[in-house]
N, C-alpha and C positions, 0 to 999 in steps of 0.2 A: 540282334539280341546278344546280350553279354553272355559269354560262356559260363556254364554253371560252376566250373572249377575256380573262377575268380569272383564269384558272387558273395554277397553278405551271408549266405547260408553256410559258408565254409566254417569248420571248427576253428575257434580262436587260435589254437596252438599252431596251426599252419601259417596263418598270417603273421603271428609274432615271431616266427622263425627268422624273419627278415627285418632288417632295419629299414627306416624310411628311405635312406639313400639307395639300398639294394632294390627296393620295390620300384623306385624310379629308374635305376640303372637297367633292370631286367624287364622293363615294361613291355618291350616288343616281344619278349618270350611269353610273358604272362597272358597276353591276349591270344596266343596260339592255342587252340583246343588241344593239340597234341603235346603241348608243354604245360602251360598253366602253372599254378602254384605248386602242385604236387611234383610236376616234372622239374621245376626249378629247385625244389628241395632235393630231389635226387641228384641233380648236378652239384649242389652245394655239399652233399654228403659223400660224393664220389671222390675217389683218389686215382690218379693216373700217373704213370712214370714215362717220361720221354727220354729215350736213350739216344744221345746225340743232340747237340744244340746248334747245328749248322744250318745248311740250306733247308732241310726238311723239318728239323726240330724247331726252327724259328717260327714259321707259320703255325705249326701244330700247337706249340705252347702258347703263342699269342692268342689264337682263337679260343683255345680251351680256357685260358685265363679270362678273356673277355666274356665268355659264356657263363662264367661263374662256377667252374669246376673247383670244388673246395680245396683240394690238396693236389699239387702238381710237383712231382719229383723230376729233377734234371740230372742226367748223368753225362759227364764229358771230362776229358783230361787235357784238352787242347786249350790254347790261348787265342784270342782274337787277333787276326792278321788283316792288314789292309786288303789283301786279295779276297777275303771273305765277304767284304761289304757289297760286292756286286750281286749277292743273292741271300746272304744271311741277315735278314732284316731285324732280328732281335738285337743286333749289335750296332755300334756306331763308331765314328772317328774317336769319340771321347773314351771308348773302352778298348781301343787297340792296345794289345799287350796284356790285358787282364784275362784271367781264366774265363772261358766261355760260360761256364755255369754261373759265375758271379755276375757277368755282364747281362746274361739272359734273365737271371733272377731279379736284378734291379729293374729291368724293363718291365717284367710281368707285374711286379709289385707296384710300379708306377701306373700301370694300366688298370689294375684292379686291387685296391688295398684290402678287399674283403676275402682274399684267398690266402692260403698258406703255400709257400714255395720252399721245397727242401732240395738241397744241392748235394751232389756226390762228385767231388773233383777227383776222379780216379778212373783208370781203364776198367771196363767191365770184364771180368774173367770168370773162369769156371770155379774159382775159389771164393769169389764174393758175390756172384750173381744171385744166389738164392737169398742171401741176407738183404741185398739191396732191393730186389724185385718183390720179395714176399709180401710186403705190407700194402701193395697197391692192387686196385681192382682190374685195371687194364694196362697193358704194356704197348707202347708205341715205338716203332722202329724208325729212328731217324739217322741210321748209320749208313756207312758207305763201304763196308768190307764184309766178306763172307764169314770169317770166323765169328764175328759178333752176331751176324744174322742167324747162324745155326745155333749159337749159344742162346739167343733170345727165344728162338722157336722152341728149343728143347726145354728151356726153363718154363716157358708158358704152358706147354703141354703137361709137364710134370706138376705144375701148380694148378692146372685146370683153369687158367686165365686166358682170355682172348688176347691175341697179338695183332695189332693193326700194322700191316706191313706196307712200306712204300719204297720205291727206288727210282732214280733218275739217271739218264745217260744222254748227253748232248741235247736232243730235242724230244726225247721220249721218256715216258714214265709209266709206272705200274703201281697198283694199289690192290690189296686184298686183306681179308681177315682170316688169320690162321688160329688153330687151337680152340675154336669154339666147339661146343658139344655137337657131336655128329659130323663135324666138318673136317676137312683135311688140315694137315700141317704143312709147313714150308718144305719138309722133306718129301711130302707127297708130290709136290711140284718139281722139286730139284733134289733128287736123292743124293747126288754127289756134287760137290762144288767143282767148277771149272778150274783148270790149272791157273795159279796166280799170275803167271806171266802173260796170260791171255785176257786179263781183266784190268783195263786201265782205270785209274781213278779220275775224279773230276779234274784234278790238276794236270793229268796227262791227256785226257780226251776232251776236256772242256764241257761246259754245260750252259745252256741258255739261262740267263739270270732269273727270269720269271718262272721257269719250269718247276723248281722246287716249291715255289709259292702255290702253284696249281695243285701239285701232288700232296704237299703238306696240308693244304686246306681240305682236300678230299679225305685225308687220314683223320683230321680233326672232326670232320662230319661223321665219319664212321664211328668214332669213339663216342660222340654225343648220341648218335642213334642207339648204340649199345647201352649207354647209361639210361636213356629214356625208354628203351624197349619199343622203339617205333620203327616203321619202315622195314626194308629188307637189306640187312647188312650184306657185305660182299663175302659171305661165307660160302666156300665152294666155287667162287667166281674170281677171276683175275681181270681187273679193269686195265685196259691198255690205252694210253693217251699219246697221240702224235701231235705235237704243237705246230709243226710245219703244215700238215694237212688239216689241222684242227678237226681231228676225228677221235671218237671214243669207240672202242670195241671191247666186248666182254667174252671171255672164253671160260668154259667150265673146267674146274679142277676137282676131280673126284678124290675122295679119301681112298688111299690104297690099303687094301686088307693086309698086304705084306709089308707095310711101312714098319721099320724097326722101332719107331717111336710111338705112333698113334694107331698102329695096325692091330690086328686081332691077337697077335702073339708078340708083343713088344720085347725087344732085347735090350733097348736102351732104357735104363731105369735110373740113371744118375748122369750128371754133367761130366763131360770128358775134356781132354786137352784139345780144345778146338783149334788152337794155332797149328798143332801138328796135323790134325784131321784135315784142315784146309790147305795144308802144304806150305804154310809160311807163318811165322810169328806175326801177330796182329800189331804189336806195339814196339817192335824193335826193327827199325828200317834196315840197319846194316846187316843183321842176321837174316832178314828177309831176302836181301839180294844175294848173300852168300849161299843160302839154301837153294834159291832159284838156279844159280849157276852150277852148283854141284849136281843138282837133279837133272839138269838139261844139257850138261856137257859144254857149257859156255865158259871159256877161260876168262878170268877177271884179274884186275889189278886195283889196289886201292889208289887214291890220289897220291899219297906219299910214295908208293912204289913207282908210279909213273914218273913222278918228279925225280926220284933218284936215278931211274934208268935213263931218263933224258939228260940228266946232269953228267952221267958217265959217258955220254956220247952215242948212246944207242939210237939209231935212226927211226924213232917211233913217229908215226903220223897220227895226229889228233883229228878225229872226224866228228864234227858237231852235227847231229841230225835233227836238232830242234827247228821249229818253224821260225820264219824271219822276224816275227814280232818279238820272239823271245830273245833274240840278239840285241834288241833295243833295251832289254832289262839287264842282261849280263852276257859276257862273252869271254872266251879265252883267246888271247892273241896267238896268231900263227896256226890256228886250227882251220882245217878245211871244212867248209860248210856245204852240206847237201841235205836239204830238208827231207824228212821222212816222207812227206806228202808227194815229193818228186822222185822218190827212190826207184819206182818202177821203170822210169826212163833214164835214170842217171846212175844206176848202181855200177855201171861199167867204168865210171870215173874214179872209183875207189882203187887206190894202188894195190897191186897184188905182189909186189916184190919186196915189201917191208911190212913189219907188224903195224897194224892199224888199231888204235885205241878208239873205240866208238863211245860217244857219250851223249846223253840227253839231260833232262832236268834231274830226275831221280834214279835213272838207270833201269827203267822198266821198258821203255820203247827200244832202247839199245839192245836189250836181251832179245826182244822179239825179232828185231832186224837181223841180229847175228844168227839166230836159229834159222831164219828163212834163207839167209845167204849160205850158211853152212850146208843146207840141203842141196844147194846148187854147186857145191864143191869148193867154196871159199874157206880156207883154213888159216888165214892170217889175221883174223879179227879177234880183238880182246875187248871185253866190256870194262868201262870205267865204273867201278863199284860206287853206287850212290850218286853218280852223275855230277853235274857242275855244282849242285848244292853241297855235296860232300867235299868237292874241291875248295869251295869257299870256307867250309868249316875246318878242313885239315891242312890246307896249303896256303891259301891267299884270302884273308878276310876282307880285302879291299873289293873283292868281286861281290856285287850285291846278291842277296838271296831273295827269292820271290816265291 
């Protein structure tokens, strides 16, 4: 029997809200009793904003566009790089070098010309978050750094809007819904951010290419459920996914009465400087490394300083701790190579009679290694600020960046 919500007895105004092409396009939705014409209209009238158009933001935005969500906002300040294409499926070889929001917007409009796509090519900060996020019904977190996660969480709670959270790391992912009425917020789960030097990015730790697709698709599913008012959204629950074991687990996250944001007596009533709160600027890589090193007692030199000291004859040793495949992409001649993954058995090979300048890709892994070895009594280690990427920018542009 045909569901009543798509029968001829429906009021004419519901049917005429869609063009003939839209009715054909969404036909598989329209035959679902839980969606139907009324649900598809809700999708068409809804607005969502996706912060980050990379690994998570790509499947989120693609599936929401395909589902017919009427207005989709995209926030990002990065440009498409060839290293993104392993997982960021909204982009292509043809858009390498373009701003990600423009690349993704073109893809979404090509997928569904019946939706509106709005772009914000800017970092999301405590100064512009309220203006950018305020006009949307649901916020989706496609980011990969703690300052922006806390910023999104706090803005969502202050606005009274749900935040669909997702994160990925190597082979594992998480999904939840924060800021919904009666439910917890991100601060209830993680009151304080971990130290920045303990949190590797995808570029540092790696990520299975299909993993963001799984997690982003789950985030899009949660957003659609919220728009339609169906099912049981992940409010107060954290979904854990392990791609290697192919397992899903769910843990309960209670709302904390003492939470400074969503608790019974909140003390956070406006957005704050989240870069300082999380211990590192979110959008200034060089300042990020300097702050890390000052905070944690790690000596550092810029690439130019290292070059000058080597030119003066100082016997500095360059120690490259990147993995072997990274040397195929770029390398510094005359550098000693001991991969970080082998350091537990090979750290004794590091010279202890001369200053050793340790470097990796961006200077994050090297900080962690130096901290670990300093705790064992090694005092001759210096971090190359910004890693080989900064060396390419400041000293030798012939060294490829990746």
